[in-house]
N, CA, C, O and the ligand as a Tripos MOL2 file, in Angstrom:
@<TRIPOS>MOLECULE
protein
  321   319    81     0     0
PROTEIN
NO_CHARGES

@<TRIPOS>ATOM
      1 N         101.1540   97.8500  120.8300 N.3       1 MET1
      2 CA        100.9690   97.8130  119.3610 C.3       1 MET1
      3 C         100.3390   96.4360  118.9800 C.2       1 MET1
      4 O         100.6550   95.3950  119.5560 O.2       1 MET1
      5 N          99.4410   96.5030  117.9860 N.am      2 SER2
      6 CA         98.9820   95.3130  117.4700 C.3       2 SER2
      7 C          98.7240   95.5000  115.9870 C.2       2 SER2
      8 O          98.9100   96.6060  115.4800 O.2       2 SER2
      9 N          98.3110   94.4860  115.2820 N.am      3 CYS3
     10 CA         98.1810   94.5840  113.7930 C.3       3 CYS3
     11 C          96.9530   95.4760  113.4410 C.2       3 CYS3
     12 O          95.8760   95.2520  113.9940 O.2       3 CYS3
     13 N          97.0810   96.4300  112.5810 N.am      4 PRO4
     14 CA         95.9530   97.3070  112.2120 C.3       4 PRO4
     15 C          94.7880   96.5950  111.4210 C.2       4 PRO4
     16 O          93.7000   97.1530  111.2740 O.2       4 PRO4
     17 N          95.0490   95.3780  110.9340 N.am      5 ARG5
     18 CA         94.0720   94.7350  110.1420 C.3       5 ARG5
     19 C          93.3550   93.5580  110.9400 C.2       5 ARG5
     20 O          92.1480   93.3480  110.8260 O.2       5 ARG5
     21 N          94.1940   92.8080  111.7530 N.am      6 CYS6
     22 CA         93.6070   91.6490  112.4320 C.3       6 CYS6
     23 C          93.7320   91.7310  113.9670 C.2       6 CYS6
     24 O          93.2660   90.8330  114.6700 O.2       6 CYS6
     25 N          94.3510   92.7900  114.4820 N.am      7 GLN7
     26 CA         94.5820   92.9460  115.8860 C.3       7 GLN7
     27 C          95.4580   91.8790  116.4790 C.2       7 GLN7
     28 O          95.3610   91.5830  117.6700 O.2       7 GLN7
     29 N          96.3190   91.2920  115.6620 N.am      8 ALA8
     30 CA         97.2130   90.1400  116.2530 C.3       8 ALA8
     31 C          98.1210   91.0050  117.2900 C.2       8 ALA8
     32 O          98.4160   92.1920  117.1540 O.2       8 ALA8
     33 N          98.4770   90.1920  118.2970 N.am      9 GLU9
     34 CA         99.4340   90.8110  119.3470 C.3       9 GLU9
     35 C         100.7150   91.1460  118.7950 C.2       9 GLU9
     36 O         101.0750   90.6990  117.7060 O.2       9 GLU9
     37 N         101.4600   91.9570  119.5360 N.am     10 GLU10
     38 CA        102.6760   92.5580  119.1050 C.3      10 GLU10
     39 C         103.6430   91.3670  118.8480 C.2      10 GLU10
     40 O         104.4590   91.4840  117.9340 O.2      10 GLU10
     41 N         103.6070   90.2470  119.5810 N.am     11 LYS11
     42 CA        104.5830   89.1820  119.2970 C.3      11 LYS11
     43 C         104.4400   88.5760  117.8500 C.2      11 LYS11
     44 O         105.3550   87.9090  117.3660 O.2      11 LYS11
     45 N         103.2480   88.8300  117.1620 N.am     12 HIS12
     46 CA        103.1090   88.3740  115.8570 C.3      12 HIS12
     47 C         103.4730   89.4670  114.7540 C.2      12 HIS12
     48 O         103.3600   89.2280  113.5510 O.2      12 HIS12
     49 N         103.9050   90.6500  115.2460 N.am     13 CYS13
     50 CA        104.2230   91.7060  114.3170 C.3      13 CYS13
     51 C         105.7520   91.8670  114.2640 C.2      13 CYS13
     52 O         106.3980   92.4340  115.1460 O.2      13 CYS13
     53 N         106.2440   91.3510  113.2200 N.am     14 ARG14
     54 CA        107.6840   91.3040  113.0390 C.3      14 ARG14
     55 C         108.2450   92.5790  112.5160 C.2      14 ARG14
     56 O         107.7140   93.0930  111.5310 O.2      14 ARG14
     57 N         109.2800   93.1390  113.0930 N.am     15 LEU15
     58 CA        109.9410   94.2690  112.6000 C.3      15 LEU15
     59 C         110.7380   93.8930  111.2940 C.2      15 LEU15
     60 O         111.6060   93.0210  111.2840 O.2      15 LEU15
     61 N         110.3600   94.6420  110.1770 N.am     16 GLU16
     62 CA        111.0140   94.4190  108.8600 C.3      16 GLU16
     63 C         112.0680   95.3840  108.5950 C.2      16 GLU16
     64 O         113.0790   95.0430  107.9830 O.2      16 GLU16
     65 N         111.8850   96.6130  109.0360 N.am     17 HIS17
     66 CA        112.8470   97.6590  108.6310 C.3      17 HIS17
     67 C         112.7900   98.8220  109.5310 C.2      17 HIS17
     68 O         111.7340   99.1560  110.0680 O.2      17 HIS17
     69 N         113.8950   99.4450  109.7070 N.am     18 GLU18
     70 CA        113.9920  100.7260  110.4360 C.3      18 GLU18
     71 C         114.4530  101.7840  109.5050 C.2      18 GLU18
     72 O         115.5350  101.6830  108.9280 O.2      18 GLU18
     73 N         113.6690  102.7850  109.3450 N.am     19 GLY19
     74 CA        114.0620  103.9420  108.4920 C.3      19 GLY19
     75 C         114.9010  104.9110  109.3690 C.2      19 GLY19
     76 O         114.4870  105.2830  110.4670 O.2      19 GLY19
     77 N         116.0440  105.2950  108.8760 N.am     20 ARG20
     78 CA        117.0400  106.0490  109.6640 C.3      20 ARG20
     79 C         117.3280  107.3650  108.9830 C.2      20 ARG20
     80 O         117.3750  107.4380  107.7550 O.2      20 ARG20
     81 N         117.5210  108.4080  109.7720 N.am     21 GLU21
     82 CA        118.0130  109.7370  109.1840 C.3      21 GLU21
     83 C         119.0850  110.2440  110.2400 C.2      21 GLU21
     84 O         118.8200  110.3990  111.4320 O.2      21 GLU21
     85 N         120.2110  110.4610  109.7200 N.am     22 ALA22
     86 CA        121.4050  110.9220  110.5490 C.3      22 ALA22
     87 C         121.4740  109.8650  111.7600 C.2      22 ALA22
     88 O         121.5740  110.2370  112.9290 O.2      22 ALA22
     89 N         121.4130  108.5690  111.3930 N.am     23 GLY23
     90 CA        121.6450  107.5370  112.3910 C.3      23 GLY23
     91 C         120.4460  107.3300  113.4090 C.2      23 GLY23
     92 O         120.4730  106.4570  114.2760 O.2      23 GLY23
     93 N         119.4150  108.1910  113.2290 N.am     24 GLU24
     94 CA        118.3070  108.0440  114.1610 C.3      24 GLU24
     95 C         117.1720  107.3430  113.5450 C.2      24 GLU24
     96 O         116.8600  107.6340  112.3900 O.2      24 GLU24
     97 N         116.4800  106.3900  114.2430 N.am     25 ILE25
     98 CA        115.2860  105.6840  113.6830 C.3      25 ILE25
     99 C         114.1720  106.6660  113.6660 C.2      25 ILE25
    100 O         113.8240  107.2420  114.6970 O.2      25 ILE25
    101 N         113.5690  106.8810  112.4420 N.am     26 ILE26
    102 CA        112.4750  107.8500  112.3280 C.3      26 ILE26
    103 C         111.1910  107.0920  111.9760 C.2      26 ILE26
    104 O         110.1080  107.6260  112.2170 O.2      26 ILE26
    105 N         111.2520  105.9010  111.4290 N.am     27 TRP27
    106 CA        110.0220  105.0890  111.2690 C.3      27 TRP27
    107 C         110.4160  103.6060  111.1710 C.2      27 TRP27
    108 O         111.5750  103.2710  110.9260 O.2      27 TRP27
    109 N         109.4310  102.7370  111.3670 N.am     28 LYS28
    110 CA        109.6270  101.2380  111.2960 C.3      28 LYS28
    111 C         108.5810  100.6640  110.4430 C.2      28 LYS28
    112 O         107.4560  101.1620  110.3940 O.2      28 LYS28
    113 N         108.9340   99.6020  109.7530 N.am     29 VAL29
    114 CA        107.9510   98.8190  108.9700 C.3      29 VAL29
    115 C         107.8090   97.4780  109.6910 C.2      29 VAL29
    116 O         108.7730   96.8100  110.0640 O.2      29 VAL29
    117 N         106.4740   97.1270  109.8640 N.am     30 PHE30
    118 CA        106.1450   95.8730  110.5430 C.3      30 PHE30
    119 C         105.3870   94.8990  109.6170 C.2      30 PHE30
    120 O         104.6830   95.3420  108.7090 O.2      30 PHE30
    121 N         105.5130   93.6740  109.8210 N.am     31 TYR31
    122 CA        104.8190   92.6870  109.0150 C.3      31 TYR31
    123 C         103.9550   91.6980  109.9780 C.2      31 TYR31
    124 O         104.5090   91.0770  110.8850 O.2      31 TYR31
    125 N         102.7620   91.6090  109.7580 N.am     32 CYS32
    126 CA        101.9320   90.7200  110.6020 C.3      32 CYS32
    127 C         102.0060   89.2730  110.1310 C.2      32 CYS32
    128 O         101.6140   88.9460  109.0110 O.2      32 CYS32
    129 N         102.5130   88.4220  111.0040 N.am     33 GLN33
    130 CA        102.6780   87.0750  110.6220 C.3      33 GLN33
    131 C         101.4130   86.2480  110.7470 C.2      33 GLN33
    132 O         101.4170   85.0410  110.5050 O.2      33 GLN33
    133 N         100.3380   86.9070  111.1270 N.am     34 ARG34
    134 CA         98.9610   86.2110  111.1340 C.3      34 ARG34
    135 C          98.1980   86.4950  109.8270 C.2      34 ARG34
    136 O          97.5650   85.6120  109.2470 O.2      34 ARG34
    137 N          98.2810   87.7380  109.3970 N.am     35 CYS35
    138 CA         97.4380   88.0990  108.1070 C.3      35 CYS35
    139 C          98.1830   88.5970  107.0380 C.2      35 CYS35
    140 O          97.5980   88.9110  106.0010 O.2      35 CYS35
    141 N          99.4940   88.7230  107.1540 N.am     36 ALA36
    142 CA        100.4360   89.1840  106.0860 C.3      36 ALA36
    143 C         100.2900   90.6650  105.7450 C.2      36 ALA36
    144 O         100.7620   91.1040  104.6970 O.2      36 ALA36
    145 N          99.6460   91.4370  106.6140 N.am     37 PHE37
    146 CA         99.5940   92.8900  106.3940 C.3      37 PHE37
    147 C         101.0230   93.5010  106.7510 C.2      37 PHE37
    148 O         101.7310   93.0200  107.6360 O.2      37 PHE37
    149 N         101.3580   94.5400  106.0270 N.am     38 THR38
    150 CA        102.6550   95.2560  106.1730 C.3      38 THR38
    151 C         102.2330   96.6830  106.3390 C.2      38 THR38
    152 O         101.3570   97.1530  105.6120 O.2      38 THR38
    153 N         102.8320   97.4010  107.2850 N.am     39 TRP39
    154 CA        102.5580   98.8260  107.5740 C.3      39 TRP39
    155 C         103.7670   99.5130  108.0750 C.2      39 TRP39
    156 O         104.6930   98.8700  108.5710 O.2      39 TRP39
    157 N         103.7880  100.8300  107.9590 N.am     40 ARG40
    158 CA        104.8490  101.6940  108.4370 C.3      40 ARG40
    159 C         104.2850  102.5030  109.6740 C.2      40 ARG40
    160 O         103.2280  103.1240  109.5640 O.2      40 ARG40
    161 N         104.9760  102.4860  110.8020 N.am     41 ASP41
    162 CA        104.3380  103.1700  112.0030 C.3      41 ASP41
    163 C         104.1780  104.6590  111.9040 C.2      41 ASP41
    164 O         103.5840  105.2820  112.7850 O.2      41 ASP41
    165 N         104.7160  105.2630  110.8100 N.am     42 SER42
    166 CA        104.5700  106.7120  110.5830 C.3      42 SER42
    167 C         103.3610  107.0760  109.7510 C.2      42 SER42
    168 O         103.1120  108.2500  109.4770 O.2      42 SER42
    169 N         102.5520  105.9850  109.3180 N.am     43 GLU43
    170 CA        101.4080  106.3240  108.4740 C.3      43 GLU43
    171 C         100.3280  106.9410  109.3550 C.2      43 GLU43
    172 O         100.3650  106.8120  110.5790 O.2      43 GLU43
    173 N          99.3610  107.6160  108.7210 N.am     44 PRO44
    174 CA         98.2470  108.2640  109.5230 C.3      44 PRO44
    175 C          97.4070  107.2330  110.3170 C.2      44 PRO44
    176 O          97.2570  106.0810  109.9080 O.2      44 PRO44
    177 N          96.8670  107.6940  111.4660 N.am     45 THR45
    178 CA         96.2350  106.7080  112.3520 C.3      45 THR45
    179 C          95.0360  106.2210  111.6450 C.2      45 THR45
    180 O          94.5740  105.1230  111.9560 O.2      45 THR45
    181 N          94.4590  106.9780  110.6690 N.am     46 GLU46
    182 CA         93.3220  106.4250  109.8680 C.3      46 GLU46
    183 C          93.6620  105.2520  109.0530 C.2      46 GLU46
    184 O          92.7760  104.5160  108.6180 O.2      46 GLU46
    185 N          94.9710  105.0400  108.8170 N.am     47 SER47
    186 CA         95.3850  103.9680  108.0890 C.3      47 SER47
    187 C          95.9160  102.7700  108.9060 C.2      47 SER47
    188 O          95.8640  101.6350  108.4330 O.2      47 SER47
    189 N          96.4180  103.0120  110.1070 N.am     48 ILE48
    190 CA         97.1130  102.0270  110.9490 C.3      48 ILE48
    191 C          96.4510  101.7830  112.2730 C.2      48 ILE48
    192 O          96.9840  101.0090  113.0670 O.2      48 ILE48
    193 N          95.3380  102.3820  112.5620 N.am     49 ASP49
    194 CA         94.6220  102.1460  113.8620 C.3      49 ASP49
    195 C          93.4110  101.3410  113.5830 C.2      49 ASP49
    196 O          92.5090  101.7740  112.8660 O.2      49 ASP49
    197 N          93.3810  100.1090  114.1740 N.am     50 TYR50
    198 CA         92.2360   99.1810  113.9160 C.3      50 TYR50
    199 C          90.9640   99.8350  114.2410 C.2      50 TYR50
    200 O          89.9910   99.5790  113.5320 O.2      50 TYR50
    201 N          90.8560  100.6220  115.1940 N.am     51 GLU51
    202 CA         89.5340  101.2730  115.6260 C.3      51 GLU51
    203 C          89.0580  102.3010  114.6110 C.2      51 GLU51
    204 O          87.8640  102.5690  114.4780 O.2      51 GLU51
    205 N          90.0430  102.8770  113.8860 N.am     52 LYS52
    206 CA         89.7410  104.0440  113.0020 C.3      52 LYS52
    207 C          89.5470  103.5430  111.5540 C.2      52 LYS52
    208 O          89.0160  104.2730  110.7170 O.2      52 LYS52
    209 N          89.9590  102.3520  111.2700 N.am     53 ARG53
    210 CA         89.8820  101.8140  109.8860 C.3      53 ARG53
    211 C          88.3930  101.3780  109.6790 C.2      53 ARG53
    212 O          87.6560  101.0360  110.6040 O.2      53 ARG53
    213 N          88.0300  101.4300  108.3470 N.am     54 ASP54
    214 CA         86.6820  100.9160  107.9290 C.3      54 ASP54
    215 C          86.5900   99.4180  108.2900 C.2      54 ASP54
    216 O          87.5820   98.6900  108.2560 O.2      54 ASP54
    217 N          85.2720   98.9550  108.6630 N.am     55 GLU55
    218 CA         85.1000   97.6290  108.9870 C.3      55 GLU55
    219 C          85.5730   96.5740  107.9090 C.2      55 GLU55
    220 O          86.0890   95.4950  108.2010 O.2      55 GLU55
    221 N          85.3480   96.9920  106.7110 N.am     56 TRP56
    222 CA         85.6460   96.0670  105.6450 C.3      56 TRP56
    223 C          87.1550   95.7160  105.5470 C.2      56 TRP56
    224 O          87.5450   94.7260  104.9280 O.2      56 TRP56
    225 N          87.9560   96.5510  106.1680 N.am     57 PHE57
    226 CA         89.4080   96.2950  106.2130 C.3      57 PHE57
    227 C          89.8610   95.1910  107.2110 C.2      57 PHE57
    228 O          90.9250   94.5820  107.0980 O.2      57 PHE57
    229 N          88.9260   94.9890  108.2220 N.am     58 GLN58
    230 CA         89.2750   94.0630  109.2780 C.3      58 GLN58
    231 C          89.2640   92.6070  108.7920 C.2      58 GLN58
    232 O          88.4160   92.1990  107.9990 O.2      58 GLN58
    233 N          90.2710   91.8190  109.3140 N.am     59 VAL59
    234 CA         90.4580   90.4240  108.9470 C.3      59 VAL59
    235 C          90.4760   89.5470  110.1640 C.2      59 VAL59
    236 O          91.0710   89.9080  111.1790 O.2      59 VAL59
    237 N          89.8370   88.4030  110.0870 N.am     60 ASP60
    238 CA         90.0410   87.4330  111.1790 C.3      60 ASP60
    239 C          90.7540   86.2330  110.5880 C.2      60 ASP60
    240 O          90.1470   85.4490  109.8590 O.2      60 ASP60
    241 N          92.1520   86.0640  110.9210 N.am     61 PRO61
    242 CA         92.9310   85.0410  110.2750 C.3      61 PRO61
    243 C          92.4280   83.5480  110.7360 C.2      61 PRO61
    244 O          92.7510   82.5290  110.1260 O.2      61 PRO61
    245 N          91.6560   83.5630  111.8120 N.am     62 ASP62
    246 CA         91.0310   82.1930  112.2130 C.3      62 ASP62
    247 C          89.8600   81.7510  111.4530 C.2      62 ASP62
    248 O          89.3610   80.6380  111.6160 O.2      62 ASP62
    249 N          89.4090   82.6430  110.6020 N.am     63 GLN63
    250 CA         88.1570   82.3570  109.7760 C.3      63 GLN63
    251 C          88.5770   82.3970  108.2130 C.2      63 GLN63
    252 O          87.9350   83.1520  107.4840 O.2      63 GLN63
    253 N          89.5090   81.7070  107.7240 N.am     64 PRO64
    254 CA         89.9280   81.8850  106.3250 C.3      64 PRO64
    255 C          88.8000   81.6610  105.3520 C.2      64 PRO64
    256 O          88.8250   82.2000  104.2460 O.2      64 PRO64
    257 N          87.8080   80.8780  105.7360 N.am     65 ASP65
    258 CA         86.6910   80.4790  104.7640 C.3      65 ASP65
    259 C          85.8880   81.7710  104.4610 C.2      65 ASP65
    260 O          85.1820   81.8010  103.4530 O.2      65 ASP65
    261 N          85.9640   82.7970  105.2580 N.am     66 GLN66
    262 CA         85.2410   84.0100  105.0170 C.3      66 GLN66
    263 C          85.7270   84.8220  103.8020 C.2      66 GLN66
    264 O          85.0390   85.6950  103.2740 O.2      66 GLN66
    265 N          87.0070   84.4610  103.3810 N.am     67 TYR67
    266 CA         87.6780   85.2100  102.3850 C.3      67 TYR67
    267 C          87.9350   84.2710  101.1480 C.2      67 TYR67
    268 O          89.0390   83.7390  101.0280 O.2      67 TYR67
    269 N          87.0250   84.0770  100.3070 N.am     68 PRO68
    270 CA         87.2460   83.0720   99.2350 C.3      68 PRO68
    271 C          88.3370   83.5100   98.2220 C.2      68 PRO68
    272 O          88.9760   82.6940   97.5570 O.2      68 PRO68
    273 N          88.5010   84.8070   98.1530 N.am     69 HIS69
    274 CA         89.4860   85.3220   97.2100 C.3      69 HIS69
    275 C          90.3440   86.3940   97.8200 C.2      69 HIS69
    276 O          89.8420   87.4600   98.1750 O.2      69 HIS69
    277 N          91.6360   86.1370   97.9500 N.am     70 ASN70
    278 CA         92.5780   87.1700   98.3310 C.3      70 ASN70
    279 C          92.8350   88.1700   97.1570 C.2      70 ASN70
    280 O          93.0090   89.3710   97.3610 O.2      70 ASN70
    281 N          92.8480   87.6600   96.0430 N.am     71 ILE71
    282 CA         92.9480   88.5080   94.8300 C.3      71 ILE71
    283 C          91.9060   88.0610   93.8390 C.2      71 ILE71
    284 O          91.7710   86.8590   93.6110 O.2      71 ILE71
    285 N          91.1540   88.9750   93.2320 N.am     72 PRO72
    286 CA         90.0300   88.5220   92.2550 C.3      72 PRO72
    287 C          90.6230   87.6650   91.2460 C.2      72 PRO72
    288 O          91.7570   87.8660   90.8130 O.2      72 PRO72
    289 N          89.8420   86.6660   90.8440 N.am     73 PRO73
    290 CA         90.2800   85.8270   89.7440 C.3      73 PRO73
    291 C          90.6880   86.5510   88.4990 C.2      73 PRO73
    292 O          90.0350   87.5170   88.1050 O.2      73 PRO73
    293 N          91.7600   86.1080   87.8580 N.am     74 ALA74
    294 CA         92.1120   86.8640   86.5550 C.3      74 ALA74
    295 C          91.1580   86.6900   85.4770 C.2      74 ALA74
    296 O          90.6460   85.5850   85.2970 O.2      74 ALA74
    297 N          90.8690   87.7040   84.7310 N.am     75 LYS75
    298 CA         90.1070   87.5340   83.5240 C.3      75 LYS75
    299 C          91.0690   87.1460   82.3660 C.2      75 LYS75
    300 O          91.7740   88.0070   81.8390 O.2      75 LYS75
    301 N          91.0920   85.9430   82.0020 N.am     76 LEU76
    302 CA         92.0180   85.4670   80.9250 C.3      76 LEU76
    303 C          91.3620   85.8100   79.5870 C.2      76 LEU76
    304 O          90.1740   85.5810   79.3610 O.2      76 LEU76
    305 N          92.1710   86.3510   78.7460 N.am     77 HIS77
    306 CA         91.7430   86.5160   77.3470 C.3      77 HIS77
    307 C          92.3660   85.5800   76.4480 C.2      77 HIS77
    308 O          93.5800   85.4000   76.5410 O.2      77 HIS77
    309 N          91.6610   84.9400   75.5580 N.am     78 LYS78
    310 CA         92.1150   83.9630   74.6570 C.3      78 LYS78
    311 C          92.7410   84.6300   73.4880 C.2      78 LYS78
    312 O          92.1700   85.5670   72.9300 O.2      78 LYS78
    313 N          93.9890   84.1430   73.0650 N.am     79 ASN79
    314 CA         94.5320   84.7580   71.8530 C.3      79 ASN79
    315 C          93.6750   84.2550   70.6660 C.2      79 ASN79
    316 O          93.0810   83.1770   70.7040 O.2      79 ASN79
    317 N          93.6450   85.1120   69.5930 N.am     80 LYS80
    318 CA         92.9620   84.7890   68.3690 C.3      80 LYS80
    319 C          93.7860   83.8930   67.5220 C.2      80 LYS80
    320 O          93.3600   83.5110   66.4320 O.2      80 LYS80
    321 ZN         97.3600   91.0320  111.0110 Zn       81 ZN81
@<TRIPOS>BOND
     1     1     2 1
     2     2     3 1
     3     3     4 2
     4     3     5 am
     5     5     6 1
     6     6     7 1
     7     7     8 2
     8     7     9 am
     9     9    10 1
    10    10    11 1
    11    11    12 2
    12    11    13 am
    13    13    14 1
    14    14    15 1
    15    15    16 2
    16    15    17 am
    17    17    18 1
    18    18    19 1
    19    19    20 2
    20    19    21 am
    21    21    22 1
    22    22    23 1
    23    23    24 2
    24    23    25 am
    25    25    26 1
    26    26    27 1
    27    27    28 2
    28    27    29 am
    29    29    30 1
    30    30    31 1
    31    31    32 2
    32    31    33 am
    33    33    34 1
    34    34    35 1
    35    35    36 2
    36    35    37 am
    37    37    38 1
    38    38    39 1
    39    39    40 2
    40    39    41 am
    41    41    42 1
    42    42    43 1
    43    43    44 2
    44    43    45 am
    45    45    46 1
    46    46    47 1
    47    47    48 2
    48    47    49 am
    49    49    50 1
    50    50    51 1
    51    51    52 2
    52    51    53 am
    53    53    54 1
    54    54    55 1
    55    55    56 2
    56    55    57 am
    57    57    58 1
    58    58    59 1
    59    59    60 2
    60    59    61 am
    61    61    62 1
    62    62    63 1
    63    63    64 2
    64    63    65 am
    65    65    66 1
    66    66    67 1
    67    67    68 2
    68    67    69 am
    69    69    70 1
    70    70    71 1
    71    71    72 2
    72    71    73 am
    73    73    74 1
    74    74    75 1
    75    75    76 2
    76    75    77 am
    77    77    78 1
    78    78    79 1
    79    79    80 2
    80    79    81 am
    81    81    82 1
    82    82    83 1
    83    83    84 2
    84    83    85 am
    85    85    86 1
    86    86    87 1
    87    87    88 2
    88    87    89 am
    89    89    90 1
    90    90    91 1
    91    91    92 2
    92    91    93 am
    93    93    94 1
    94    94    95 1
    95    95    96 2
    96    95    97 am
    97    97    98 1
    98    98    99 1
    99    99   100 2
   100    99   101 am
   101   101   102 1
   102   102   103 1
   103   103   104 2
   104   103   105 am
   105   105   106 1
   106   106   107 1
   107   107   108 2
   108   107   109 am
   109   109   110 1
   110   110   111 1
   111   111   112 2
   112   111   113 am
   113   113   114 1
   114   114   115 1
   115   115   116 2
   116   115   117 am
   117   117   118 1
   118   118   119 1
   119   119   120 2
   120   119   121 am
   121   121   122 1
   122   122   123 1
   123   123   124 2
   124   123   125 am
   125   125   126 1
   126   126   127 1
   127   127   128 2
   128   127   129 am
   129   129   130 1
   130   130   131 1
   131   131   132 2
   132   131   133 am
   133   133   134 1
   134   134   135 1
   135   135   136 2
   136   135   137 am
   137   137   138 1
   138   138   139 1
   139   139   140 2
   140   139   141 am
   141   141   142 1
   142   142   143 1
   143   143   144 2
   144   143   145 am
   145   145   146 1
   146   146   147 1
   147   147   148 2
   148   147   149 am
   149   149   150 1
   150   150   151 1
   151   151   152 2
   152   151   153 am
   153   153   154 1
   154   154   155 1
   155   155   156 2
   156   155   157 am
   157   157   158 1
   158   158   159 1
   159   159   160 2
   160   159   161 am
   161   161   162 1
   162   162   163 1
   163   163   164 2
   164   163   165 am
   165   165   166 1
   166   166   167 1
   167   167   168 2
   168   167   169 am
   169   169   170 1
   170   170   171 1
   171   171   172 2
   172   171   173 am
   173   173   174 1
   174   174   175 1
   175   175   176 2
   176   175   177 am
   177   177   178 1
   178   178   179 1
   179   179   180 2
   180   179   181 am
   181   181   182 1
   182   182   183 1
   183   183   184 2
   184   183   185 am
   185   185   186 1
   186   186   187 1
   187   187   188 2
   188   187   189 am
   189   189   190 1
   190   190   191 1
   191   191   192 2
   192   191   193 am
   193   193   194 1
   194   194   195 1
   195   195   196 2
   196   195   197 am
   197   197   198 1
   198   198   199 1
   199   199   200 2
   200   199   201 am
   201   201   202 1
   202   202   203 1
   203   203   204 2
   204   203   205 am
   205   205   206 1
   206   206   207 1
   207   207   208 2
   208   207   209 am
   209   209   210 1
   210   210   211 1
   211   211   212 2
   212   211   213 am
   213   213   214 1
   214   214   215 1
   215   215   216 2
   216   215   217 am
   217   217   218 1
   218   218   219 1
   219   219   220 2
   220   219   221 am
   221   221   222 1
   222   222   223 1
   223   223   224 2
   224   223   225 am
   225   225   226 1
   226   226   227 1
   227   227   228 2
   228   227   229 am
   229   229   230 1
   230   230   231 1
   231   231   232 2
   232   231   233 am
   233   233   234 1
   234   234   235 1
   235   235   236 2
   236   235   237 am
   237   237   238 1
   238   238   239 1
   239   239   240 2
   240   239   241 am
   241   241   242 1
   242   242   243 1
   243   243   244 2
   244   243   245 am
   245   245   246 1
   246   246   247 1
   247   247   248 2
   248   247   249 am
   249   249   250 1
   250   250   251 1
   251   251   252 2
   252   251   253 am
   253   253   254 1
   254   254   255 1
   255   255   256 2
   256   255   257 am
   257   257   258 1
   258   258   259 1
   259   259   260 2
   260   259   261 am
   261   261   262 1
   262   262   263 1
   263   263   264 2
   264   263   265 am
   265   265   266 1
   266   266   267 1
   267   267   268 2
   268   267   269 am
   269   269   270 1
   270   270   271 1
   271   271   272 2
   272   271   273 am
   273   273   274 1
   274   274   275 1
   275   275   276 2
   276   275   277 am
   277   277   278 1
   278   278   279 1
   279   279   280 2
   280   279   281 am
   281   281   282 1
   282   282   283 1
   283   283   284 2
   284   283   285 am
   285   285   286 1
   286   286   287 1
   287   287   288 2
   288   287   289 am
   289   289   290 1
   290   290   291 1
   291   291   292 2
   292   291   293 am
   293   293   294 1
   294   294   295 1
   295   295   296 2
   296   295   297 am
   297   297   298 1
   298   298   299 1
   299   299   300 2
   300   299   301 am
   301   301   302 1
   302   302   303 1
   303   303   304 2
   304   303   305 am
   305   305   306 1
   306   306   307 1
   307   307   308 2
   308   307   309 am
   309   309   310 1
   310   310   311 1
   311   311   312 2
   312   311   313 am
   313   313   314 1
   314   314   315 1
   315   315   316 2
   316   315   317 am
   317   317   318 1
   318   318   319 1
   319   319   320 2
@<TRIPOS>SUBSTRUCTURE
     1 MET1         2 RESIDUE 1 A MET
     2 SER2         6 RESIDUE 1 A SER
     3 CYS3        10 RESIDUE 1 A CYS
     4 PRO4        14 RESIDUE 1 A PRO
     5 ARG5        18 RESIDUE 1 A ARG
     6 CYS6        22 RESIDUE 1 A CYS
     7 GLN7        26 RESIDUE 1 A GLN
     8 ALA8        30 RESIDUE 1 A ALA
     9 GLU9        34 RESIDUE 1 A GLU
    10 GLU10       38 RESIDUE 1 A GLU
    11 LYS11       42 RESIDUE 1 A LYS
    12 HIS12       46 RESIDUE 1 A HIS
    13 CYS13       50 RESIDUE 1 A CYS
    14 ARG14       54 RESIDUE 1 A ARG
    15 LEU15       58 RESIDUE 1 A LEU
    16 GLU16       62 RESIDUE 1 A GLU
    17 HIS17       66 RESIDUE 1 A HIS
    18 GLU18       70 RESIDUE 1 A GLU
    19 GLY19       74 RESIDUE 1 A GLY
    20 ARG20       78 RESIDUE 1 A ARG
    21 GLU21       82 RESIDUE 1 A GLU
    22 ALA22       86 RESIDUE 1 A ALA
    23 GLY23       90 RESIDUE 1 A GLY
    24 GLU24       94 RESIDUE 1 A GLU
    25 ILE25       98 RESIDUE 1 A ILE
    26 ILE26      102 RESIDUE 1 A ILE
    27 TRP27      106 RESIDUE 1 A TRP
    28 LYS28      110 RESIDUE 1 A LYS
    29 VAL29      114 RESIDUE 1 A VAL
    30 PHE30      118 RESIDUE 1 A PHE
    31 TYR31      122 RESIDUE 1 A TYR
    32 CYS32      126 RESIDUE 1 A CYS
    33 GLN33      130 RESIDUE 1 A GLN
    34 ARG34      134 RESIDUE 1 A ARG
    35 CYS35      138 RESIDUE 1 A CYS
    36 ALA36      142 RESIDUE 1 A ALA
    37 PHE37      146 RESIDUE 1 A PHE
    38 THR38      150 RESIDUE 1 A THR
    39 TRP39      154 RESIDUE 1 A TRP
    40 ARG40      158 RESIDUE 1 A ARG
    41 ASP41      162 RESIDUE 1 A ASP
    42 SER42      166 RESIDUE 1 A SER
    43 GLU43      170 RESIDUE 1 A GLU
    44 PRO44      174 RESIDUE 1 A PRO
    45 THR45      178 RESIDUE 1 A THR
    46 GLU46      182 RESIDUE 1 A GLU
    47 SER47      186 RESIDUE 1 A SER
    48 ILE48      190 RESIDUE 1 A ILE
    49 ASP49      194 RESIDUE 1 A ASP
    50 TYR50      198 RESIDUE 1 A TYR
    51 GLU51      202 RESIDUE 1 A GLU
    52 LYS52      206 RESIDUE 1 A LYS
    53 ARG53      210 RESIDUE 1 A ARG
    54 ASP54      214 RESIDUE 1 A ASP
    55 GLU55      218 RESIDUE 1 A GLU
    56 TRP56      222 RESIDUE 1 A TRP
    57 PHE57      226 RESIDUE 1 A PHE
    58 GLN58      230 RESIDUE 1 A GLN
    59 VAL59      234 RESIDUE 1 A VAL
    60 ASP60      238 RESIDUE 1 A ASP
    61 PRO61      242 RESIDUE 1 A PRO
    62 ASP62      246 RESIDUE 1 A ASP
    63 GLN63      250 RESIDUE 1 A GLN
    64 PRO64      254 RESIDUE 1 A PRO
    65 ASP65      258 RESIDUE 1 A ASP
    66 GLN66      262 RESIDUE 1 A GLN
    67 TYR67      266 RESIDUE 1 A TYR
    68 PRO68      270 RESIDUE 1 A PRO
    69 HIS69      274 RESIDUE 1 A HIS
    70 ASN70      278 RESIDUE 1 A ASN
    71 ILE71      282 RESIDUE 1 A ILE
    72 PRO72      286 RESIDUE 1 A PRO
    73 PRO73      290 RESIDUE 1 A PRO
    74 ALA74      294 RESIDUE 1 A ALA
    75 LYS75      298 RESIDUE 1 A LYS
    76 LEU76      302 RESIDUE 1 A LEU
    77 HIS77      306 RESIDUE 1 A HIS
    78 LYS78      310 RESIDUE 1 A LYS
    79 ASN79      314 RESIDUE 1 A ASN
    80 LYS80      318 RESIDUE 1 A LYS
    81 ZN81       321 GROUP 0 **** ****
């Protein structure tokens, strides 16, 4: 297993939660400590397989200058 967004190795993918049903683990949630992506292992492969995701989804945590905005700047409205 590796991160679906940045391909970080498994050692960087922290187990966050185990979904259980009748005491049995049926899914797990992981958090990537390199790029902050979070995913559930039961999501469709189109969502969590690095090779199947669109290229725009891929992130290189070693090149943070490529991503000037994680969240678009807020459009502030002045009060009248
Ligand atoms: Zn990652």
